N, CA, C, O and the ligand as a Tripos MOL2 file, in Angstrom:
@<TRIPOS>MOLECULE
protein
  273   271    69     0     0
PROTEIN
NO_CHARGES

@<TRIPOS>ATOM
      1 N        -109.6270   31.3330  -48.7560 N.3       1 MET1
      2 CA       -109.4590   32.7230  -49.2240 C.3       1 MET1
      3 C        -107.9740   33.0750  -49.3230 C.2       1 MET1
      4 O        -107.2210   32.8820  -48.3680 O.2       1 MET1
      5 N        -107.5760   33.5690  -50.4320 N.am      2 SER2
      6 CA       -106.1940   33.9610  -50.6330 C.3       2 SER2
      7 C        -106.0820   35.4700  -50.7760 C.2       2 SER2
      8 O        -106.7550   36.0710  -51.6130 O.2       2 SER2
      9 N        -105.2440   36.0740  -49.9690 N.am      3 ALA3
     10 CA       -105.1080   37.5270  -50.0000 C.3       3 ALA3
     11 C        -103.7510   37.9530  -50.5640 C.2       3 ALA3
     12 O        -103.3240   39.0940  -50.3850 O.2       3 ALA3
     13 N        -103.0830   37.0210  -51.2470 N.am      4 LYS4
     14 CA       -101.7720   37.3690  -51.7960 C.3       4 LYS4
     15 C        -101.9160   38.1180  -53.1230 C.2       4 LYS4
     16 O        -102.4940   37.6000  -54.0780 O.2       4 LYS4
     17 N        -101.4050   39.3000  -53.1700 N.am      5 PRO5
     18 CA       -101.4740   40.0850  -54.4130 C.3       5 PRO5
     19 C        -100.4540   39.5860  -55.4350 C.2       5 PRO5
     20 O         -99.2440   39.6780  -55.2310 O.2       5 PRO5
     21 N        -100.9720   39.0640  -56.5250 N.am      6 LYS6
     22 CA       -100.0670   38.5580  -57.5600 C.3       6 LYS6
     23 C        -100.5600   38.9550  -58.9440 C.2       6 LYS6
     24 O        -101.7610   39.0850  -59.1780 O.2       6 LYS6
     25 N         -99.6290   39.1420  -59.8380 N.am      7 ALA7
     26 CA        -99.9700   39.4400  -61.2280 C.3       7 ALA7
     27 C         -98.9860   38.7260  -62.1420 C.2       7 ALA7
     28 O         -98.2130   39.3670  -62.8540 O.2       7 ALA7
     29 N         -99.0160   37.3940  -62.1220 N.am      8 PRO8
     30 CA        -98.0280   36.6060  -62.8670 C.3       8 PRO8
     31 C         -98.0860   36.8280  -64.3690 C.2       8 PRO8
     32 O         -97.0460   36.8990  -65.0230 O.2       8 PRO8
     33 N         -99.2790   36.9370  -64.9220 N.am      9 ALA9
     34 CA        -99.4070   37.0970  -66.3730 C.3       9 ALA9
     35 C         -98.7640   38.4060  -66.8220 C.2       9 ALA9
     36 O         -98.0220   38.4330  -67.8040 O.2       9 ALA9
     37 N         -99.0480   39.4760  -66.1090 N.am     10 ARG10
     38 CA        -98.5020   40.7800  -66.4950 C.3      10 ARG10
     39 C         -96.9870   40.8060  -66.3350 C.2      10 ARG10
     40 O         -96.2760   41.3020  -67.2090 O.2      10 ARG10
     41 N         -96.4950   40.2750  -65.2240 N.am     11 SER11
     42 CA        -95.0650   40.3100  -64.9570 C.3      11 SER11
     43 C         -94.3060   39.5110  -66.0070 C.2      11 SER11
     44 O         -93.2470   39.9300  -66.4730 O.2      11 SER11
     45 N         -94.8550   38.3560  -66.3770 N.am     12 ALA12
     46 CA        -94.1720   37.4980  -67.3290 C.3      12 ALA12
     47 C         -94.1270   38.1210  -68.7130 C.2      12 ALA12
     48 O         -93.1950   37.8800  -69.4810 O.2      12 ALA12
     49 N         -95.1310   38.9190  -69.0280 N.am     13 ALA13
     50 CA        -95.1990   39.5140  -70.3590 C.3      13 ALA13
     51 C         -94.2490   40.6890  -70.5020 C.2      13 ALA13
     52 O         -93.9500   41.1260  -71.6130 O.2      13 ALA13
     53 N         -93.7860   41.1860  -69.3960 N.am     14 ARG14
     54 CA        -92.9280   42.3790  -69.4460 C.3      14 ARG14
     55 C         -91.4700   42.0060  -69.2650 C.2      14 ARG14
     56 O         -91.1110   41.2930  -68.3280 O.2      14 ARG14
     57 N         -90.6410   42.4910  -70.1620 N.am     15 ARG15
     58 CA        -89.2040   42.2150  -70.0590 C.3      15 ARG15
     59 C         -88.4650   43.5020  -69.7210 C.2      15 ARG15
     60 O         -88.7550   44.5610  -70.2770 O.2      15 ARG15
     61 N         -87.5120   43.4010  -68.8080 N.am     16 PRO16
     62 CA        -86.7510   44.5930  -68.4410 C.3      16 PRO16
     63 C         -85.8110   45.0300  -69.5620 C.2      16 PRO16
     64 O         -85.1860   44.2030  -70.2250 O.2      16 PRO16
     65 N         -85.7270   46.3110  -69.7570 N.am     17 LEU17
     66 CA        -84.7860   46.8650  -70.7260 C.3      17 LEU17
     67 C         -83.5760   47.3930  -69.9620 C.2      17 LEU17
     68 O         -83.6600   48.3870  -69.2420 O.2      17 LEU17
     69 N         -82.4530   46.7060  -70.1360 N.am     18 PHE18
     70 CA        -81.2320   47.1240  -69.4470 C.3      18 PHE18
     71 C         -80.5000   48.1800  -70.2670 C.2      18 PHE18
     72 O         -80.4090   48.0940  -71.4920 O.2      18 PHE18
     73 N         -79.9900   49.1630  -69.5650 N.am     19 VAL19
     74 CA        -79.1730   50.1820  -70.2230 C.3      19 VAL19
     75 C         -77.8490   50.3000  -69.4620 C.2      19 VAL19
     76 O         -77.7540   49.9380  -68.2890 O.2      19 VAL19
     77 N         -76.8400   50.8110  -70.1530 N.am     20 GLU20
     78 CA        -75.5190   50.9340  -69.5510 C.3      20 GLU20
     79 C         -74.9770   52.3350  -69.7770 C.2      20 GLU20
     80 O         -75.1560   52.9240  -70.8430 O.2      20 GLU20
     81 N         -74.3170   52.8520  -68.7590 N.am     21 CYS21
     82 CA        -73.6950   54.1680  -68.8660 C.3      21 CYS21
     83 C         -72.3680   54.0370  -69.6120 C.2      21 CYS21
     84 O         -71.5180   53.2250  -69.2470 O.2      21 CYS21
     85 N         -72.2030   54.8390  -70.6540 N.am     22 ASP22
     86 CA        -70.9780   54.7700  -71.4410 C.3      22 ASP22
     87 C         -69.7750   55.3020  -70.6780 C.2      22 ASP22
     88 O         -68.6350   54.9580  -70.9890 O.2      22 ASP22
     89 N         -70.0250   56.1280  -69.6930 N.am     23 ASP23
     90 CA        -68.9270   56.7620  -68.9700 C.3      23 ASP23
     91 C         -68.3470   55.8780  -67.8710 C.2      23 ASP23
     92 O         -67.1280   55.7430  -67.7660 O.2      23 ASP23
     93 N         -69.2200   55.2660  -67.0400 N.am     24 CYS24
     94 CA        -68.7080   54.5080  -65.8970 C.3      24 CYS24
     95 C         -69.0760   53.0260  -65.9610 C.2      24 CYS24
     96 O         -68.5960   52.2410  -65.1440 O.2      24 CYS24
     97 N         -69.9250   52.6280  -66.9240 N.am     25 GLY25
     98 CA        -70.2350   51.2210  -67.0820 C.3      25 GLY25
     99 C         -71.3430   50.7140  -66.1950 C.2      25 GLY25
    100 O         -71.6560   49.5240  -66.2230 O.2      25 GLY25
    101 N         -71.9390   51.5740  -65.4150 N.am     26 HIS26
    102 CA        -73.0440   51.1750  -64.5500 C.3      26 HIS26
    103 C         -74.2380   50.7610  -65.4090 C.2      26 HIS26
    104 O         -74.6090   51.4580  -66.3530 O.2      26 HIS26
    105 N         -74.8450   49.5930  -65.0610 N.am     27 ALA27
    106 CA        -75.9870   49.0980  -65.8250 C.3      27 ALA27
    107 C         -77.2020   48.9850  -64.9200 C.2      27 ALA27
    108 O         -77.0780   48.6380  -63.7460 O.2      27 ALA27
    109 N         -78.3650   49.2750  -65.4600 N.am     28 TRP28
    110 CA        -79.6000   49.1830  -64.6780 C.3      28 TRP28
    111 C         -80.7900   49.0420  -65.6010 C.2      28 TRP28
    112 O         -80.6710   49.1550  -66.8210 O.2      28 TRP28
    113 N         -81.9450   48.7920  -64.9960 N.am     29 VAL29
    114 CA        -83.1730   48.6520  -65.7660 C.3      29 VAL29
    115 C         -83.8260   50.0220  -65.9070 C.2      29 VAL29
    116 O         -84.2030   50.6410  -64.9120 O.2      29 VAL29
    117 N         -83.9570   50.4930  -67.1410 N.am     30 ALA30
    118 CA        -84.5050   51.8340  -67.3750 C.3      30 ALA30
    119 C         -85.9900   51.7810  -67.6790 C.2      30 ALA30
    120 O         -86.7040   52.7630  -67.4770 O.2      30 ALA30
    121 N         -86.4640   50.6200  -68.1710 N.am     31 ALA31
    122 CA        -87.8700   50.5300  -68.5560 C.3      31 ALA31
    123 C         -88.2360   49.0590  -68.7190 C.2      31 ALA31
    124 O         -87.3760   48.1800  -68.6640 O.2      31 ALA31
    125 N         -89.5040   48.8150  -68.9160 N.am     32 PHE32
    126 CA        -89.9700   47.4510  -69.1520 C.3      32 PHE32
    127 C         -90.6610   47.3690  -70.5010 C.2      32 PHE32
    128 O         -91.5030   48.2010  -70.8390 O.2      32 PHE32
    129 N         -90.2850   46.3430  -71.2710 N.am     33 LEU33
    130 CA        -90.8500   46.1310  -72.5960 C.3      33 LEU33
    131 C         -92.0140   45.1420  -72.5180 C.2      33 LEU33
    132 O         -92.0430   44.3290  -71.5940 O.2      33 LEU33
    133 N         -92.9500   45.1730  -73.4250 N.am     34 PRO34
    134 CA        -93.0040   46.1100  -74.5640 C.3      34 PRO34
    135 C         -93.4300   47.5020  -74.1620 C.2      34 PRO34
    136 O         -94.1620   47.7000  -73.1920 O.2      34 PRO34
    137 N         -92.9510   48.4640  -74.9360 N.am     35 LEU35
    138 CA        -93.2480   49.8640  -74.6540 C.3      35 LEU35
    139 C         -93.3920   50.5960  -75.9890 C.2      35 LEU35
    140 O         -92.7060   50.2720  -76.9580 O.2      35 LEU35
    141 N         -94.2760   51.5680  -76.0310 N.am     36 ALA36
    142 CA        -94.4500   52.3440  -77.2650 C.3      36 ALA36
    143 C         -93.1550   53.0770  -77.5960 C.2      36 ALA36
    144 O         -92.4480   53.5410  -76.7020 O.2      36 ALA36
    145 N         -92.8540   53.1760  -78.8770 N.am     37 MET37
    146 CA        -91.6040   53.8030  -79.3030 C.3      37 MET37
    147 C         -91.4780   55.2320  -78.7820 C.2      37 MET37
    148 O         -90.3940   55.6680  -78.3950 O.2      37 MET37
    149 N         -92.5870   55.9500  -78.7770 N.am     38 ALA38
    150 CA        -92.5640   57.3410  -78.3130 C.3      38 ALA38
    151 C         -92.2020   57.4000  -76.8260 C.2      38 ALA38
    152 O         -91.4230   58.2510  -76.3960 O.2      38 ALA38
    153 N         -92.7800   56.4820  -76.0520 N.am     39 ASP39
    154 CA        -92.4900   56.4510  -74.6170 C.3      39 ASP39
    155 C         -91.0450   56.0290  -74.3810 C.2      39 ASP39
    156 O         -90.3560   56.5870  -73.5270 O.2      39 ASP39
    157 N         -90.5970   55.0440  -75.1400 N.am     40 LEU40
    158 CA        -89.2240   54.5560  -74.9910 C.3      40 LEU40
    159 C         -88.2240   55.6670  -75.3150 C.2      40 LEU40
    160 O         -87.2420   55.8570  -74.5980 O.2      40 LEU40
    161 N         -88.4790   56.3850  -76.3830 N.am     41 ALA41
    162 CA        -87.5880   57.4780  -76.7770 C.3      41 ALA41
    163 C         -87.5440   58.5550  -75.7030 C.2      41 ALA41
    164 O         -86.4860   59.1120  -75.4110 O.2      41 ALA41
    165 N         -88.6990   58.8410  -75.1200 N.am     42 ARG42
    166 CA        -88.7550   59.8810  -74.0950 C.3      42 ARG42
    167 C         -87.9850   59.4430  -72.8520 C.2      42 ARG42
    168 O         -87.2670   60.2390  -72.2470 O.2      42 ARG42
    169 N         -88.1400   58.1760  -72.4760 N.am     43 ILE43
    170 CA        -87.4570   57.6610  -71.2850 C.3      43 ILE43
    171 C         -85.9420   57.6790  -71.4840 C.2      43 ILE43
    172 O         -85.1960   58.1400  -70.6200 O.2      43 ILE43
    173 N         -85.5000   57.1670  -72.6440 N.am     44 LEU44
    174 CA        -84.0610   57.1020  -72.8950 C.3      44 LEU44
    175 C         -83.4720   58.5000  -73.0460 C.2      44 LEU44
    176 O         -82.2970   58.7150  -72.7480 O.2      44 LEU44
    177 N         -84.2700   59.4360  -73.5020 N.am     45 ASP45
    178 CA        -83.7860   60.7930  -73.6980 C.3      45 ASP45
    179 C         -83.5540   61.4980  -72.3620 C.2      45 ASP45
    180 O         -82.6560   62.3310  -72.2340 O.2      45 ASP45
    181 N         -84.3790   61.1510  -71.3670 N.am     46 GLY46
    182 CA        -84.2690   61.8460  -70.0900 C.3      46 GLY46
    183 C         -83.5230   61.0700  -69.0230 C.2      46 GLY46
    184 O         -83.3220   61.5680  -67.9160 O.2      46 GLY46
    185 N         -83.1050   59.8340  -69.3550 N.am     47 VAL47
    186 CA        -82.4850   58.9990  -68.3320 C.3      47 VAL47
    187 C         -81.0640   59.4630  -68.0270 C.2      47 VAL47
    188 O         -80.3350   59.9270  -68.9030 O.2      47 VAL47
    189 N         -80.7030   59.3230  -66.7660 N.am     48 ARG48
    190 CA        -79.3470   59.6730  -66.3390 C.3      48 ARG48
    191 C         -78.7670   58.5440  -65.5050 C.2      48 ARG48
    192 O         -79.4960   57.8170  -64.8290 O.2      48 ARG48
    193 N         -77.4510   58.4050  -65.5590 N.am     49 CYS49
    194 CA        -76.7760   57.4070  -64.7520 C.3      49 CYS49
    195 C         -76.8790   57.7930  -63.2730 C.2      49 CYS49
    196 O         -76.6750   58.9500  -62.9050 O.2      49 CYS49
    197 N         -77.2000   56.8010  -62.4330 N.am     50 ALA50
    198 CA        -77.3520   57.0660  -60.9980 C.3      50 ALA50
    199 C         -75.9890   57.2580  -60.3280 C.2      50 ALA50
    200 O         -75.9070   57.8240  -59.2380 O.2      50 ALA50
    201 N         -74.9250   56.7890  -60.9740 N.am     51 HIS51
    202 CA        -73.5910   56.8840  -60.3740 C.3      51 HIS51
    203 C         -72.9010   58.1930  -60.7160 C.2      51 HIS51
    204 O         -72.4210   58.8980  -59.8290 O.2      51 HIS51
    205 N         -72.8520   58.5190  -62.0110 N.am     52 CYS52
    206 CA        -72.0780   59.6880  -62.4290 C.3      52 CYS52
    207 C         -72.9490   60.7400  -63.1010 C.2      52 CYS52
    208 O         -72.4420   61.7630  -63.5600 O.2      52 CYS52
    209 N         -74.2550   60.4980  -63.1630 N.am     53 GLU53
    210 CA        -75.2060   61.4130  -63.8000 C.3      53 GLU53
    211 C         -74.8720   61.6250  -65.2630 C.2      53 GLU53
    212 O         -75.2190   62.6500  -65.8490 O.2      53 GLU53
    213 N         -74.1960   60.6470  -65.8490 N.am     54 GLY54
    214 CA        -73.8800   60.7320  -67.2710 C.3      54 GLY54
    215 C         -75.1270   60.5890  -68.1190 C.2      54 GLY54
    216 O         -76.1070   59.9650  -67.7110 O.2      54 GLY54
    217 N         -75.0780   61.1720  -69.2960 N.am     55 ARG55
    218 CA        -76.2350   61.1240  -70.1920 C.3      55 ARG55
    219 C         -75.9900   60.2310  -71.4020 C.2      55 ARG55
    220 O         -76.8860   60.0340  -72.2230 O.2      55 ARG55
    221 N         -74.7750   59.6890  -71.5140 N.am     56 LYS56
    222 CA        -74.4910   58.8040  -72.6430 C.3      56 LYS56
    223 C         -74.8960   57.3820  -72.2600 C.2      56 LYS56
    224 O         -74.1470   56.6620  -71.6000 O.2      56 LYS56
    225 N         -76.0930   56.9970  -72.6880 N.am     57 ILE57
    226 CA        -76.6580   55.7210  -72.2880 C.3      57 ILE57
    227 C         -76.8180   54.8050  -73.5010 C.2      57 ILE57
    228 O         -77.2650   55.2330  -74.5650 O.2      57 ILE57
    229 N         -76.4430   53.5320  -73.3200 N.am     58 SER58
    230 CA        -76.6210   52.5520  -74.3820 C.3      58 SER58
    231 C         -77.5410   51.4390  -73.9000 C.2      58 SER58
    232 O         -77.4210   50.9690  -72.7690 O.2      58 SER58
    233 N         -78.4570   51.0210  -74.7640 N.am     59 ALA59
    234 CA        -79.3400   49.9100  -74.4270 C.3      59 ALA59
    235 C         -78.5820   48.6000  -74.6170 C.2      59 ALA59
    236 O         -77.8400   48.4380  -75.5860 O.2      59 ALA59
    237 N         -78.7730   47.6690  -73.6880 N.am     60 LEU60
    238 CA        -78.0790   46.3850  -73.7620 C.3      60 LEU60
    239 C         -78.9950   45.3140  -74.3450 C.2      60 LEU60
    240 O         -80.1840   45.2720  -74.0280 O.2      60 LEU60
    241 N         -78.4430   44.4450  -75.1980 N.am     61 PRO61
    242 CA        -79.2130   43.3250  -75.7540 C.3      61 PRO61
    243 C         -79.3650   42.2330  -74.7170 C.2      61 PRO61
    244 O         -78.5630   41.3010  -74.6660 O.2      61 PRO61
    245 N         -80.3950   42.3460  -73.8870 N.am     62 THR62
    246 CA        -80.5310   41.4730  -72.7270 C.3      62 THR62
    247 C         -80.7160   40.0130  -73.1040 C.2      62 THR62
    248 O         -80.1990   39.1310  -72.4180 O.2      62 THR62
    249 N         -81.4430   39.7400  -74.1780 N.am     63 GLU63
    250 CA        -81.7330   38.3490  -74.5310 C.3      63 GLU63
    251 C         -80.4470   37.5900  -74.8550 C.2      63 GLU63
    252 O         -80.2550   36.4580  -74.4120 O.2      63 GLU63
    253 N         -79.5700   38.2270  -75.6340 N.am     64 LYS64
    254 CA        -78.3180   37.5650  -75.9900 C.3      64 LYS64
    255 C         -77.4380   37.3760  -74.7690 C.2      64 LYS64
    256 O         -76.7940   36.3390  -74.6040 O.2      64 LYS64
    257 N         -77.4180   38.3980  -73.9120 N.am     65 GLU65
    258 CA        -76.5690   38.3340  -72.7300 C.3      65 GLU65
    259 C         -77.0020   37.1980  -71.8190 C.2      65 GLU65
    260 O         -76.1620   36.5080  -71.2430 O.2      65 GLU65
    261 N         -78.3020   36.9990  -71.6860 N.am     66 ILE66
    262 CA        -78.8210   36.0090  -70.7580 C.3      66 ILE66
    263 C         -78.7240   34.5940  -71.3180 C.2      66 ILE66
    264 O         -78.3950   33.6530  -70.5960 O.2      66 ILE66
    265 N         -79.0140   34.4520  -72.6090 N.am     67 ASP67
    266 CA        -79.0750   33.1280  -73.2070 C.3      67 ASP67
    267 C         -77.7040   32.4680  -73.3510 C.2      67 ASP67
    268 O         -77.5730   31.2580  -73.1710 O.2      67 ASP67
    269 N         -76.6980   33.2520  -73.6710 N.am     68 GLN68
    270 CA        -75.3850   32.6620  -73.9350 C.3      68 GLN68
    271 C         -74.5260   32.5770  -72.6860 C.2      68 GLN68
    272 O         -73.3920   32.1030  -72.7480 O.2      68 GLN68
    273 ZN        -72.2390   56.5380  -65.1690 Zn       69 ZN69
@<TRIPOS>BOND
     1     1     2 1
     2     2     3 1
     3     3     4 2
     4     3     5 am
     5     5     6 1
     6     6     7 1
     7     7     8 2
     8     7     9 am
     9     9    10 1
    10    10    11 1
    11    11    12 2
    12    11    13 am
    13    13    14 1
    14    14    15 1
    15    15    16 2
    16    15    17 am
    17    17    18 1
    18    18    19 1
    19    19    20 2
    20    19    21 am
    21    21    22 1
    22    22    23 1
    23    23    24 2
    24    23    25 am
    25    25    26 1
    26    26    27 1
    27    27    28 2
    28    27    29 am
    29    29    30 1
    30    30    31 1
    31    31    32 2
    32    31    33 am
    33    33    34 1
    34    34    35 1
    35    35    36 2
    36    35    37 am
    37    37    38 1
    38    38    39 1
    39    39    40 2
    40    39    41 am
    41    41    42 1
    42    42    43 1
    43    43    44 2
    44    43    45 am
    45    45    46 1
    46    46    47 1
    47    47    48 2
    48    47    49 am
    49    49    50 1
    50    50    51 1
    51    51    52 2
    52    51    53 am
    53    53    54 1
    54    54    55 1
    55    55    56 2
    56    55    57 am
    57    57    58 1
    58    58    59 1
    59    59    60 2
    60    59    61 am
    61    61    62 1
    62    62    63 1
    63    63    64 2
    64    63    65 am
    65    65    66 1
    66    66    67 1
    67    67    68 2
    68    67    69 am
    69    69    70 1
    70    70    71 1
    71    71    72 2
    72    71    73 am
    73    73    74 1
    74    74    75 1
    75    75    76 2
    76    75    77 am
    77    77    78 1
    78    78    79 1
    79    79    80 2
    80    79    81 am
    81    81    82 1
    82    82    83 1
    83    83    84 2
    84    83    85 am
    85    85    86 1
    86    86    87 1
    87    87    88 2
    88    87    89 am
    89    89    90 1
    90    90    91 1
    91    91    92 2
    92    91    93 am
    93    93    94 1
    94    94    95 1
    95    95    96 2
    96    95    97 am
    97    97    98 1
    98    98    99 1
    99    99   100 2
   100    99   101 am
   101   101   102 1
   102   102   103 1
   103   103   104 2
   104   103   105 am
   105   105   106 1
   106   106   107 1
   107   107   108 2
   108   107   109 am
   109   109   110 1
   110   110   111 1
   111   111   112 2
   112   111   113 am
   113   113   114 1
   114   114   115 1
   115   115   116 2
   116   115   117 am
   117   117   118 1
   118   118   119 1
   119   119   120 2
   120   119   121 am
   121   121   122 1
   122   122   123 1
   123   123   124 2
   124   123   125 am
   125   125   126 1
   126   126   127 1
   127   127   128 2
   128   127   129 am
   129   129   130 1
   130   130   131 1
   131   131   132 2
   132   131   133 am
   133   133   134 1
   134   134   135 1
   135   135   136 2
   136   135   137 am
   137   137   138 1
   138   138   139 1
   139   139   140 2
   140   139   141 am
   141   141   142 1
   142   142   143 1
   143   143   144 2
   144   143   145 am
   145   145   146 1
   146   146   147 1
   147   147   148 2
   148   147   149 am
   149   149   150 1
   150   150   151 1
   151   151   152 2
   152   151   153 am
   153   153   154 1
   154   154   155 1
   155   155   156 2
   156   155   157 am
   157   157   158 1
   158   158   159 1
   159   159   160 2
   160   159   161 am
   161   161   162 1
   162   162   163 1
   163   163   164 2
   164   163   165 am
   165   165   166 1
   166   166   167 1
   167   167   168 2
   168   167   169 am
   169   169   170 1
   170   170   171 1
   171   171   172 2
   172   171   173 am
   173   173   174 1
   174   174   175 1
   175   175   176 2
   176   175   177 am
   177   177   178 1
   178   178   179 1
   179   179   180 2
   180   179   181 am
   181   181   182 1
   182   182   183 1
   183   183   184 2
   184   183   185 am
   185   185   186 1
   186   186   187 1
   187   187   188 2
   188   187   189 am
   189   189   190 1
   190   190   191 1
   191   191   192 2
   192   191   193 am
   193   193   194 1
   194   194   195 1
   195   195   196 2
   196   195   197 am
   197   197   198 1
   198   198   199 1
   199   199   200 2
   200   199   201 am
   201   201   202 1
   202   202   203 1
   203   203   204 2
   204   203   205 am
   205   205   206 1
   206   206   207 1
   207   207   208 2
   208   207   209 am
   209   209   210 1
   210   210   211 1
   211   211   212 2
   212   211   213 am
   213   213   214 1
   214   214   215 1
   215   215   216 2
   216   215   217 am
   217   217   218 1
   218   218   219 1
   219   219   220 2
   220   219   221 am
   221   221   222 1
   222   222   223 1
   223   223   224 2
   224   223   225 am
   225   225   226 1
   226   226   227 1
   227   227   228 2
   228   227   229 am
   229   229   230 1
   230   230   231 1
   231   231   232 2
   232   231   233 am
   233   233   234 1
   234   234   235 1
   235   235   236 2
   236   235   237 am
   237   237   238 1
   238   238   239 1
   239   239   240 2
   240   239   241 am
   241   241   242 1
   242   242   243 1
   243   243   244 2
   244   243   245 am
   245   245   246 1
   246   246   247 1
   247   247   248 2
   248   247   249 am
   249   249   250 1
   250   250   251 1
   251   251   252 2
   252   251   253 am
   253   253   254 1
   254   254   255 1
   255   255   256 2
   256   255   257 am
   257   257   258 1
   258   258   259 1
   259   259   260 2
   260   259   261 am
   261   261   262 1
   262   262   263 1
   263   263   264 2
   264   263   265 am
   265   265   266 1
   266   266   267 1
   267   267   268 2
   268   267   269 am
   269   269   270 1
   270   270   271 1
   271   271   272 2
@<TRIPOS>SUBSTRUCTURE
     1 MET1         2 RESIDUE 1 A MET
     2 SER2         6 RESIDUE 1 A SER
     3 ALA3        10 RESIDUE 1 A ALA
     4 LYS4        14 RESIDUE 1 A LYS
     5 PRO5        18 RESIDUE 1 A PRO
     6 LYS6        22 RESIDUE 1 A LYS
     7 ALA7        26 RESIDUE 1 A ALA
     8 PRO8        30 RESIDUE 1 A PRO
     9 ALA9        34 RESIDUE 1 A ALA
    10 ARG10       38 RESIDUE 1 A ARG
    11 SER11       42 RESIDUE 1 A SER
    12 ALA12       46 RESIDUE 1 A ALA
    13 ALA13       50 RESIDUE 1 A ALA
    14 ARG14       54 RESIDUE 1 A ARG
    15 ARG15       58 RESIDUE 1 A ARG
    16 PRO16       62 RESIDUE 1 A PRO
    17 LEU17       66 RESIDUE 1 A LEU
    18 PHE18       70 RESIDUE 1 A PHE
    19 VAL19       74 RESIDUE 1 A VAL
    20 GLU20       78 RESIDUE 1 A GLU
    21 CYS21       82 RESIDUE 1 A CYS
    22 ASP22       86 RESIDUE 1 A ASP
    23 ASP23       90 RESIDUE 1 A ASP
    24 CYS24       94 RESIDUE 1 A CYS
    25 GLY25       98 RESIDUE 1 A GLY
    26 HIS26      102 RESIDUE 1 A HIS
    27 ALA27      106 RESIDUE 1 A ALA
    28 TRP28      110 RESIDUE 1 A TRP
    29 VAL29      114 RESIDUE 1 A VAL
    30 ALA30      118 RESIDUE 1 A ALA
    31 ALA31      122 RESIDUE 1 A ALA
    32 PHE32      126 RESIDUE 1 A PHE
    33 LEU33      130 RESIDUE 1 A LEU
    34 PRO34      134 RESIDUE 1 A PRO
    35 LEU35      138 RESIDUE 1 A LEU
    36 ALA36      142 RESIDUE 1 A ALA
    37 MET37      146 RESIDUE 1 A MET
    38 ALA38      150 RESIDUE 1 A ALA
    39 ASP39      154 RESIDUE 1 A ASP
    40 LEU40      158 RESIDUE 1 A LEU
    41 ALA41      162 RESIDUE 1 A ALA
    42 ARG42      166 RESIDUE 1 A ARG
    43 ILE43      170 RESIDUE 1 A ILE
    44 LEU44      174 RESIDUE 1 A LEU
    45 ASP45      178 RESIDUE 1 A ASP
    46 GLY46      182 RESIDUE 1 A GLY
    47 VAL47      186 RESIDUE 1 A VAL
    48 ARG48      190 RESIDUE 1 A ARG
    49 CYS49      194 RESIDUE 1 A CYS
    50 ALA50      198 RESIDUE 1 A ALA
    51 HIS51      202 RESIDUE 1 A HIS
    52 CYS52      206 RESIDUE 1 A CYS
    53 GLU53      210 RESIDUE 1 A GLU
    54 GLY54      214 RESIDUE 1 A GLY
    55 ARG55      218 RESIDUE 1 A ARG
    56 LYS56      222 RESIDUE 1 A LYS
    57 ILE57      226 RESIDUE 1 A ILE
    58 SER58      230 RESIDUE 1 A SER
    59 ALA59      234 RESIDUE 1 A ALA
    60 LEU60      238 RESIDUE 1 A LEU
    61 PRO61      242 RESIDUE 1 A PRO
    62 THR62      246 RESIDUE 1 A THR
    63 GLU63      250 RESIDUE 1 A GLU
    64 LYS64      254 RESIDUE 1 A LYS
    65 GLU65      258 RESIDUE 1 A GLU
    66 ILE66      262 RESIDUE 1 A ILE
    67 ASP67      266 RESIDUE 1 A ASP
    68 GLN68      270 RESIDUE 1 A GLN
    69 ZN69       273 GROUP 0 **** ****
């Protein structure tokens, strides 16, 4: 009997969406893809930087950053 809670299929299918604060450069994961465009727009619209509470947020191209 295994009681370890795991969800490998779901976790693997979801990719983190990294965003960066234009003001202080702090980067973090704002959401996980894939995500509906409406939900993504709402999240990015309301997101704030945890360091400076800045609202100027840019999404980072994570695939290129990681691969190269
Ligand atoms: Zn910031």
